[in-house]
C-alpha angles and dihedrals in degrees: 000000000000137000133192116275115277098187136056121223094217129208115302129198114257092251094056131074120242094231133026120198122198132194110217114212113058091005118048099021133045126253087266092057096255127141101211124225090245094054093043090052092049091051091050092048090050091053090047087056089059100260117137110234116209133178117226108188145149089228122105114251098258090055092059094063096095090059092042091054092051096043102048099181099059112127110191138010123213102202137187089025093299102324092110133031118195133194100225096201094056101024087232122147104231097180141007137173120204131174119249113259091251093049093048096049094043093049092051093046091051090049092051092048095051097039107046094186095047123133118197138209127185134207109209124206091240090063100260123133119206118192128184113237094252094046102114112160128177103250133164109278094235091052092050092048092052101039118103106215134178114207116220137178094231120016093195093056091044096057109116103156145033113314121223099177143352120214113214116207113184107167095197096048129062120234099253091049091051090051093046094048097045103035096090092042098058116111120253110280095033138078139186123226141153111291099207089254125081091281143058128264133211119212141152112297114269096021113132142133089268094054089049090051090049089061089058093042093051091056090061103030093250117157123215087246088065093055130091117199130194124199148143108192140080087250088061098058096089091047092049091051092046097051121083090232124025136189126194122194119242088239090063123106117263093257091057094047090050089059094056135081094217136029112216127197113273126281089255088058097051090255094167090053092048092057095041093049090053092051094045092048089055092238089135133032087187121055090213090075097050115124117285 
């Protein structure tokens, strides 16, 4: 669903982008799940300069609230890797993209058939999270503490609503291998990709952080060339390639850093703040020369 815009992008200096998109885990917050004072201040200064600040995360919307409370000038949140777009000021879901029931069930059944040791979890469009009893992913501690989960014997059988994403936890198979082996087997209308966690994710075809950001950009007439994006995970690669200017964290894998224009210091070193401070100070009219 969509609603009319409720924010204005504002005028931005020529040296600044019109929209800045930030991954959360591994990028905007520390390993301990903290948005530091320095990074929060840089985000607020960026917003004061007229740049729209947007989260682009694999987290569900409720699990972004800690960051939203600390960074008060954020405008939108692209959640579940693009499956949901939220207006932060109103808490309204302005867009979502779920699989059809047939697509969702077929995709999960194929996954279970091809990965015998797989454990599944499902994010439903009504906000519920169903995890099989053996589903035990490595997730950020603050996300786990705040996530309301119902444990079930069989997630496929328990589905009783629209499905946004499946999480695929196969302990004996690494994420990229899971994606490679299942990509060609997914039913029409779905796709499998890295989730940003140590597992794969199934979603409606074409859903990504970049397509979620495009929804926001289209509301304000912002072109990808006027966007700067920050990320550290495999689920950020498409967004980094899509944005006119892209920044990977030094803690990112090689493949992520290769997709970016700039390598920032790590998330534990306030890398986002380092780059934003340089832009805001006017030390660079070109993001490609921001500090590494």
